[in-house]
C-alpha positions in Angstrom: 0.0 0.0 0.0 1.0 3.6 -0.3 3.2 5.2 2.3 1.6 7.3 4.9 4.3 9.9 5.1 3.5 13.2 3.3 4.3 13.4 -0.4 5.2 16.5 -2.3 2.0 18.2 -3.2 0.9 19.4 -6.6 0.5 23.2 -6.4 0.2 26.2 -8.7 2.5 29.1 -8.1 3.2 32.0 -10.5 1.1 30.4 -13.2 3.0 27.1 -13.2 2.6 23.6 -11.7 5.1 22.7 -8.9 5.5 19.3 -7.2 7.0 20.2 -3.9 9.4 23.0 -5.0 10.2 21.5 -8.4 8.6 22.5 -11.7 6.2 19.8 -12.8 4.3 18.7 -15.9 1.2 16.6 -15.5 1.2 13.8 -18.0 -2.0 12.0 -17.2 -4.4 9.5 -18.7 -8.0 8.8 -18.0 -8.9 5.3 -17.0 -12.2 4.3 -15.3 -12.0 1.5 -12.7 -15.8 0.9 -13.2 -15.2 0.0 -16.9 -12.5 -2.6 -16.2 -12.7 -6.0 -14.4 -10.9 -5.4 -11.1 -8.5 -8.3 -11.7 -7.2 -6.3 -14.7 -6.8 -2.9 -13.0 -3.1 -3.4 -12.4 -2.5 -4.6 -16.0 -4.1 -1.5 -17.5 -2.4 0.9 -15.1 1.0 -0.6 -16.1 0.2 0.0 -19.7 -0.5 3.7 -19.1 2.7 4.0 -17.2 4.5 2.4 -20.2 3.2 5.1 -22.4 5.2 7.6 -20.3 2.5 8.9 -18.0 3.2 10.1 -14.5 -0.5 10.4 -13.5 -3.8 8.6 -14.0 -7.3 10.2 -13.8 -10.5 8.6 -12.9 -14.1 9.7 -12.5 -16.1 8.3 -9.6 -19.6 7.2 -10.8 -22.0 8.0 -8.0 -24.7 5.6 -9.4 -22.3 2.7 -9.6 -21.8 3.0 -5.8 -25.3 3.9 -4.7 -27.9 2.2 -6.9 -30.4 2.3 -4.0 -30.5 5.5 -1.9 -28.6 5.0 1.3 -27.0 1.6 0.2 -23.5 2.6 -0.7 -20.9 0.1 -1.8 -17.1 0.5 -2.1 -16.2 -3.2 -2.3 -15.1 -5.6 -5.0 -15.4 -3.9 -8.5 -16.4 -0.7 -6.6 -13.3 -0.6 -4.4 -12.1 2.9 -5.3 -9.5 2.9 -2.5 -7.9 -0.2 -3.9 -7.7 1.2 -7.4 -6.1 4.4 -6.3 -3.7 2.6 -4.0 -2.7 0.3 -6.9 -1.9 3.4 -9.0 0.2 4.8 -6.2 2.1 1.6 -5.7 3.1 1.8 -9.4 4.5 5.2 -8.9 1.6 7.1 -10.5 -0.1 10.2 -9.2 -3.9 10.2 -9.2 -6.5 12.8 -10.2 -10.0 12.1 -8.9 -13.2 13.5 -10.3 -15.9 12.4 -7.8 -19.0 14.0 -9.4 -21.7 14.5 -8.5 -22.0 14.5 -12.3 -19.4 12.9 -14.6 -20.9 12.6 -18.1 -18.4 10.0 -19.4 -21.1 8.5 -21.7 -22.1 6.7 -18.6 -25.8 6.1 -17.7 -27.3 9.4 -16.5 -23.9 11.0 -16.4 -23.2 9.1 -13.1 -26.2 10.5 -11.3 -28.4 7.8 -9.6 -31.8 7.0 -11.1 -33.5 7.3 -7.8 -33.1 11.1 -7.9 -36.0 11.0 -10.4 -38.4 9.8 -7.8 -38.1 13.3 -6.2 -41.0 15.4 -7.6 -39.8 18.5 -9.4 -36.1 18.0 -8.5 -33.8 20.5 -10.3 -30.6 18.5 -11.1 -27.2 20.2 -10.8 -28.6 23.3 -9.1 -28.8 24.7 -5.6 -32.3 23.1 -5.3 -32.3 21.9 -1.6 -33.5 18.4 -2.6 -30.5 17.9 -5.0 -28.0 19.5 -2.5 -29.2 17.1 0.2 -28.5 14.1 -2.0 -25.1 15.6 -3.0 -24.1 16.2 0.6 -25.0 12.5 1.4 -22.8 11.4 -1.5 -19.9 13.6 -0.4 -20.3 12.2 3.1 -19.7 8.8 1.7 -17.1 9.3 -1.0 -14.8 11.9 0.6 -13.8 9.6 3.5 -12.7 7.0 0.9 -10.5 9.6 -0.9 -9.2 11.6 2.0 -6.7 9.0 3.4 -5.3 8.7 -0.1 -4.5 12.4 -0.6 -0.8 13.4 -0.9 -1.2 15.3 2.4 -1.9 12.0 4.0 0.8 10.1 2.2 -1.3 8.9 -0.7 -1.1 9.4 -4.5 -4.1 11.8 -5.0 -2.8 15.1 -6.1 -6.0 16.9 -7.3 -9.8 16.6 -7.0 -12.4 18.0 -9.3 -15.2 20.2 -8.0 -17.8 19.5 -10.8 -17.6 18.5 -14.4 -18.1 20.6 -17.5 -20.7 22.6 -15.6 -20.5 25.5 -18.1 -22.0 23.2 -20.7 -25.1 22.7 -18.5 -26.0 25.7 -16.3 -25.0 28.9 -14.5 -25.9 28.3 -10.9 -22.8 29.7 -9.2 -24.2 28.9 -5.8 -24.3 25.2 -6.6 -20.7 25.2 -7.7 -19.7 27.0 -4.6 -21.7 24.4 -2.5 -19.7 21.6 -4.1 -16.4 23.4 -3.6 -17.1 24.1 0.1 -18.5 20.6 0.6 -15.1 19.1 -0.5 -13.1 21.5 1.6 -15.2 21.1 4.7 -14.9 17.3 4.5 -11.1 17.5 4.4 -10.0 17.7 0.8 -6.9 19.7 1.1 -5.2 19.1 -2.2 -5.5 21.1 -5.4 -9.1 21.6 -6.6 -10.0 22.2 -10.2 -12.8 22.6 -12.7 -12.8 21.5 -16.4 -14.9 22.9 -19.3 -15.0 23.1 -23.0 -12.9 25.8 -24.7 -15.7 28.3 -25.5 -16.0 31.5 -23.5 -19.6 30.8 -22.3 -18.6 27.4 -21.0 -15.5 28.7 -19.2 -17.3 31.7 -17.8 -20.1 29.6 -16.3 -18.1 26.6 -15.2 -15.2 28.1 -13.4 -14.9 29.1 -9.7 -12.8 32.0 -8.4 -9.7 30.7 -6.7 -10.1 27.2 -8.2 -7.8 26.0 -10.9 -9.5 26.1 -14.3 -8.7 23.5 -17.0 -9.9 23.1 -20.5 -11.2 20.2 -22.6 -10.5 19.9 -26.4 -9.4 17.7 -29.2 -7.7 20.2 -31.6 -6.8 23.9 -32.1 -4.5 24.0 -29.1 -3.5 27.6 -29.3 -7.2 28.8 -29.5 -8.2 26.6 -26.6 -5.4 27.8 -24.3 -6.1 31.4 -25.4 -9.7 31.0 -24.1 -8.4 29.5 -20.9 -6.1 32.4 -20.4 -9.1 34.8 -20.5 -10.4 33.3 -17.3 -6.9 32.4 -15.9 -4.4 34.9 -17.2 -1.3 33.6 -15.4 -1.8 29.9 -16.3 -1.0 27.1 -16.0 -2.3 25.7 -19.3 -3.8 22.2 -18.9 -6.1 20.2 -21.1 -8.0 18.1 -18.6 -9.6 16.1 -21.4 -7.6 15.7 -24.6 -10.1 14.1 -26.8 -7.7 11.9 -28.8 -10.5 9.5 -29.8 -14.3 9.3 -29.6 -17.2 7.0 -28.5 -19.8 5.2 -30.6 -23.6 5.2 -30.8 -25.6 2.2 -32.1 -26.4 2.6 -35.8 -23.6 5.1 -36.4 -20.1 4.6 -37.8 -17.2 3.5 -35.6 -15.0 6.4 -34.7 -11.3 6.3 -35.5 -8.9 9.3 -35.3 -5.9 9.6 -37.5 -2.8 8.7 -35.5 -0.5 11.4 -36.9 -3.1 14.0 -36.3 -3.7 13.0 -32.7 0.1 12.8 -32.0 0.6 16.2 -33.6 -1.9 17.9 -31.3 -0.2 16.2 -28.3 3.1 17.7 -29.5 1.5 21.1 -29.8 0.3 20.9 -26.2 3.6 19.8 -24.8 5.7 22.2 -26.9 3.5 25.0 -25.6 4.5 24.0 -22.1 1.1 22.6 -21.3 0.0 19.6 -19.2 -2.3 17.0 -20.5 -4.8 14.3 -19.5 -5.7 11.9 -22.3 -9.4 11.3 -22.5 -9.3 8.3 -22.8 -5.9 6.7 -22.4 -7.7 3.4 -21.9 -11.5 3.4 -22.4 -12.6 -0.1 -21.2 -16.1 -1.5 -21.5 -19.7 -0.4 -20.5 -20.3 -3.8 -18.9 -23.9 -4.7 -17.9 -26.4 -1.9 -18.6 -24.2 1.1 -17.7 -23.9 2.7 -21.2 -25.5 6.1 -21.4 -27.1 7.9 -24.3 -27.0 11.3 -26.0 -29.8 13.1 -27.8 -29.6 15.2 -31.0 -32.6 16.9 -32.7 -34.9 15.0 -30.4 -33.5 11.6 -31.4 -32.0 9.3 -28.7 -28.5 8.0 -29.5 -27.7 5.0 -27.3 -24.0 4.4 -26.6 -22.6 1.0 -27.5 -21.3 -1.5 -25.0 -17.6 -1.0 -25.9 -15.9 2.1 -24.6 -12.7 1.4 -26.6 -12.8 5.1 -27.6 -10.1 4.5 -30.2 -7.8 5.1 -27.2 -4.0 4.5 -27.0 -4.6 1.3 -25.0 -7.4 -0.7 -26.6 -10.4 -2.2 -24.9 -8.6 -5.5 -24.4 -5.2 -4.1 -23.5 -3.9 -3.6 -27.1 -1.0 -1.3 -27.5 -2.2 0.5 -30.6 -0.3 2.5 -33.2 -1.7 5.6 -31.4 0.0 4.3 -28.1 3.4 4.1 -29.8 3.0 7.5 -31.5 2.1 9.1 -28.1 4.9 7.3 -26.4 7.4 8.7 -28.9 6.1 12.2 -28.5 6.2 11.9 -24.7 9.7 10.5 -24.7 10.9 13.8 -26.2 9.7 15.7 -23.2 10.2 13.0 -20.5 12.6 13.6 -17.6 13.0 9.9 -16.9 13.3 6.7 -18.9 10.0 5.1 -20.0 9.1 1.7 -18.7 9.4 -1.4 -20.9 6.3 -2.4 -22.9 4.1 -5.2 -21.5 3.0 -8.0 -23.8 -0.5 -8.4 -25.2 -2.8 -10.5 -22.8 -3.4 -14.1 -24.0 -6.5 -14.7 -26.2 -8.7 -17.7 -26.7 -8.8 -19.7 -30.0 -11.9 -19.2 -32.1 -14.8 -21.7 -32.0 -18.5 -21.8 -32.5 -21.3 -23.1 -30.1 -24.8 -24.0 -31.1 -27.8 -23.0 -29.0 -29.1 -25.9 -27.0 -31.8 -24.4 -24.8 -34.7 -21.9 -25.1 -37.3 -20.3 -22.9 -39.6 -17.4 -23.7 -39.2 -14.3 -21.6 -42.9 -14.2 -20.8 -42.7 -17.7 -19.4 -40.1 -16.5 -16.8 -42.0 -13.7 -15.2 -42.2 -15.5 -11.9 -38.4 -14.9 -11.6 -38.9 -11.1 -11.4 -40.7 -8.6 -9.2 -44.3 -9.0 -8.3 -46.4 -6.8 -10.5 -47.7 -3.4 -9.2 -51.3 -2.7 -10.2 -52.6 0.7 -11.0 -54.7 2.7 -13.5 -51.7 3.7 -15.6 -48.3 2.1 -16.3 -45.6 2.8 -13.6 -42.3 4.3 -14.6 -39.1 2.3 -14.0 -38.2 4.7 -11.2 -41.5 4.3 -9.5 -40.8 0.5 -9.4 -37.4 1.2 -7.7 -35.5 0.1 -10.8 -32.6 1.8 -12.7 -31.8 -0.5 -15.6 -33.3 -3.3 -17.7 -36.8 -3.9 -18.9 -40.3 -3.2 -17.6 -43.2 -5.5 -18.4 -46.7 -4.0 -18.6 -49.9 -6.1 -18.9 -53.4 -4.7 -19.5 -56.5 -5.5 -21.5 -59.0 -3.5 -23.5 -61.9 -3.9 -25.9 -60.7 -3.2 -29.4 -63.4 -1.3 -31.4 -65.0 -3.2 -34.3 -63.3 -0.7 -36.7 -59.9 -1.6 -35.4 -58.1 1.7 -34.6 -54.5 1.9 -33.4 -52.7 1.2 -30.1 -50.7 4.4 -29.1 -47.8 4.4 -26.7 -47.3 7.6 -24.7 -44.0 8.6 -23.1 -42.1 5.6 -24.5 -38.5 5.4 -23.1 -37.1 3.8 -25.0 -38.1 0.7 -27.2 -41.1 -1.5 -26.9 -42.1 -5.0 -27.9 -45.9 -5.3 -28.0 -47.9 -8.5 -28.0 -51.7 -8.9 -28.3 -53.1 -12.1 -26.8 -49.6 -13.6 -26.7 -48.8 -12.9 -30.4 -46.3 -10.3 -31.5 -48.1 -7.1 -32.6 -45.0 -5.1 -33.4 -42.1 -3.0 -32.1 -41.9 0.7 -31.5 -38.9 2.9 -30.8 -39.0 6.4 -29.3 -37.2 7.6 -32.4 -40.0 6.4 -34.7 -42.2 9.0 -36.3 -45.2 7.1 -35.2 -45.7 5.5 -31.8 -48.7 3.5 -32.9 -49.5 -0.1 -34.0 -52.6 -1.1 -36.0 -55.2 -3.2 -34.1 -57.9 -5.7 -35.1 -60.7 -6.7 -32.8 -61.0 -10.3 -31.5 -63.3 -12.5 -33.5 -65.2 -13.4 -30.4 -65.8 -9.8 -29.4 -63.8 -10.2 -26.2 -61.1 -8.1 -24.6 -57.6 -8.2 -25.9 -54.7 -8.7 -23.5 -51.7 -6.6 -24.2 -48.1 -7.3 -23.1 -45.8 -4.3 -23.5 -42.1 -4.9 -22.8 -40.1 -1.7 -22.6 -36.3 -1.5 -22.8 -34.3 1.3 -21.1 -31.5 1.8 -23.7 -29.5 4.1 -21.5 -30.1 7.4 -19.7 -29.1 10.6 -21.4 -25.7 11.6 -19.9 -25.1 15.1 -21.3 -26.8 18.4 -21.9 -30.1 19.9 -20.8 -32.1 16.7 -21.5 -30.7 14.8 -18.6 -33.3 13.8 -16.0 -35.7 11.6 -18.0 -37.9 8.8 -16.6 -37.8 5.4 -18.2 -40.6 3.0 -19.1 -44.1 4.0 -20.4 -46.4 6.8 -19.3 -49.6 5.6 -20.9 -51.4 3.6 -23.5 -54.3 4.6 -25.7 -56.6 3.1 -28.3 -56.9 6.0 -30.7 -57.8 8.9 -28.3 -59.1 6.8 -25.4 -56.8 6.0 -22.5 -56.5 2.3 -21.6 -56.7 2.0 -17.8 -55.8 -0.9 -15.5 -52.2 -2.0 -15.8 -49.8 -4.4 -14.0 -46.2 -3.2 -14.1 -43.3 -5.5 -13.3 -39.5 -4.7 -13.1 -37.4 -7.1 -15.1 -34.0 -6.8 -13.4 -31.6 -8.2 -16.0 -28.4 -7.6 -13.9 -29.6 -9.8 -11.0 -26.5 -11.9 -10.6 -28.6 -15.0 -9.9 -30.9 -14.6 -13.0 -29.3 -17.0 -15.5 -28.9 -19.8 -13.0 -32.7 -19.7 -12.3 -33.8 -20.0 -15.9 -35.5 -23.3 -16.9 -34.5 -24.0 -20.5 -36.2 -26.4 -22.9 -34.9 -28.1 -26.0 -37.5 -26.8 -28.4 -36.9 -23.4 -30.2 -39.4 -20.7 -29.2 -41.7 -19.2 -31.8 -40.4 -15.7 -32.6 -44.1 -14.5 -32.6 -44.1 -15.1 -28.8 -41.7 -12.2 -28.3 -38.3 -12.0 -26.5 -36.6 -15.3 -25.8 -33.7 -16.6 -23.6 -31.2 -18.9 -25.3 -28.3 -21.0 -24.0 -25.0 -22.2 -25.4 -21.8 -23.6 -24.0 -18.1 -23.2 -24.8 -15.3 -25.6 -23.7 -11.9 -24.0 -23.1 -8.5 -25.3 -21.8 -7.6 -22.2 -19.8 -9.0 -18.7 -19.3 -7.9 -15.9 -21.6 -9.5 -12.9 -23.3 -12.2 -13.6 -25.9 -14.6 -11.8 -28.1 -18.2 -13.0 -28.6 -20.2 -12.4 -31.8 -23.8 -13.2 -32.6 -24.2 -13.4 -36.4 -27.8 -13.6 -37.5 -29.2 -12.3 -34.2 -31.1 -9.1 -33.8 -30.9 -7.1 -30.5 -30.4 -8.1 -27.0 -28.2 -9.0 -24.0 -25.4 -11.5 -23.4 -24.2 -13.2 -20.2 -21.0 -15.2 -19.7 -21.0 -17.5 -16.7 -23.7 -15.3 -15.0 -22.1 -11.9 -15.7 -24.0 -9.6 -18.0 -21.4 -8.5 -20.6 -23.7 -5.9 -22.2 -25.9 -5.2 -25.1 -25.6 -6.3 -28.8 -27.5 -5.0 -31.8 -27.3 -6.0 -35.4 -27.3 -2.4 -36.6 -23.7 -2.1 -35.4 -21.2 -0.7 -35.5 -20.0 -3.0 -32.7 -19.9 -6.7 -33.7 -18.1 -8.4 -30.9 -18.5 -8.1 -27.1 -15.3 -8.2 -25.0 -15.2 -11.2 -22.6 -12.2 -10.7 -20.3 -10.1 -13.6 -19.1 -11.2 -13.4 -15.4 -14.8 -14.2 -16.4 -13.9 -17.5 -18.1 -13.2 -20.8 -16.4 -11.3 -24.0 -17.4 -13.8 -26.4 -19.0 -17.4 -25.6 -19.5 -18.6 -21.9 -19.9 -22.2 -20.9 -20.0 -23.5 -18.4 -22.5 -27.0 -17.0 -22.0 -28.7 -14.6 -24.5 -31.9 -12.6 -24.2 -32.9 -11.9 -27.8 -35.5 -9.2 -28.2 -36.2 -9.4 -31.9 -34.6 -12.1 -34.1 -32.9 -15.2 -32.6 -30.0 -16.9 -34.3 -28.8 -20.5 -34.0 -25.2 -20.2 -32.8 -22.6 -18.0 -31.0 -19.1 -17.3 -32.2 -16.0 -17.0 -29.9 -13.4 -15.0 -31.8 -9.8 -14.3 -31.2 -9.9 -10.6 -32.4 -12.3 -7.8 -31.6 -14.6 -6.3 -34.3 -15.9 -2.8 -33.3 -17.1 -1.9 -36.8 
């Protein structure tokens, strides 16, 4: 563990960084412990050090630690103190960005979904309801960070007050509350803010007396010039050097030219600036933690991979960008760079056929008891943050048919009428309706509506949505009387409780679970592909790896070595739209 004798602090004096009394340049890389299997934390940290970095930066995702209000977890994959200590033991400084908001293409920007059960709450403002929640979070997270500050002998040199606030609002009282909250709880290292390079962002996101930093991907001179307008003396630091980018489902995979990215890095360092690569290693949005953006009213769900076209790839690859950055850094480094680590071992390709099936609607007894009411309940009202919601109701369809209308759909619905697929509706569709025909016997039709939360918006004014379904109509008439059930897909016991049968399930019965098995000699990294499948979720040995979707760009899901076991390995799939017949284990990733 890290020494408990005081370390030289990172300070700003006369417009320059000092470490102790010596001039210092921060060479940092972003890496998120919550996007990496904890058994691989040390491996990824060593790869960042090999690029020539002296610092690592991580966000702290509030919702990852407090999914249920008052139930806070800093153990296992959430052991923030262990991650920070590992970095310190490897000789790296650490920059911590503890929220409350982080963006990061992470679900809800790191804010917990239970905030949306508070009527009228004003997020990221001095609204007392929001401040009370923030204070409780700081009460929990600061005691984890405080013993790891340089003033206590740890590696943490700086802590962020809030994140890119100038892109969201202008509540200076809220920013001051966050600043004071960190100070009052004992954060006595350098505090900072980070914002985009525009004057409006910097004017509204910075705090007097707190170090300002800037985020950009190009035009170094222009960005630093804007920073100097709010911080005339310096120092110049790009807190997020966007050297790659993330992907949305249905859009092209982002790749940035290596020479261009290395050239901007050289511009920053030649200008005397400090840098934090966003991302240095991106990792994976395991489970259901990927967020979403919105543009022109259209939801843009983020893919499972967070490779980000970073220098260190999702599975630990040392990419051409890594080697280009390392070469640039070597020209400015004051010490020799570490040796390069080898690529982690990978599994040999093979294919497994599906050998078990069960329809989702035949497994509803495994999930929450339904809640009855006149209208469908939101996901938040059911105490749920991720996954699916099942709604069941019935109505008399008029003899002239009409249409079934879904109101407030968030985000994608599979609709069945009397147990037979009626259709699918996406919130981005121009129409949220499906044509109806009355029953031949004149009776009431039973409707099953299964709604998928595809990720909460993580950036901009649209954050703060509620997931699920607000209401259902037949033409202009509301349909009342609904049972609402939370389908918690990330329940760690879920796949072990499924009762599979041998016969394939009729696709007209809606979503279906499928099972397959891989035999391996020894654990190593693998990449799972589902050719011929539509859209859904994939588990490896009970761990939900994430989402897949045939529209791409992502083709394979990263399955890290710690999740495999020697011998038999269980694959479970929940297919929402179009089931295939086999699963592929590949030796190389395919991100599109």
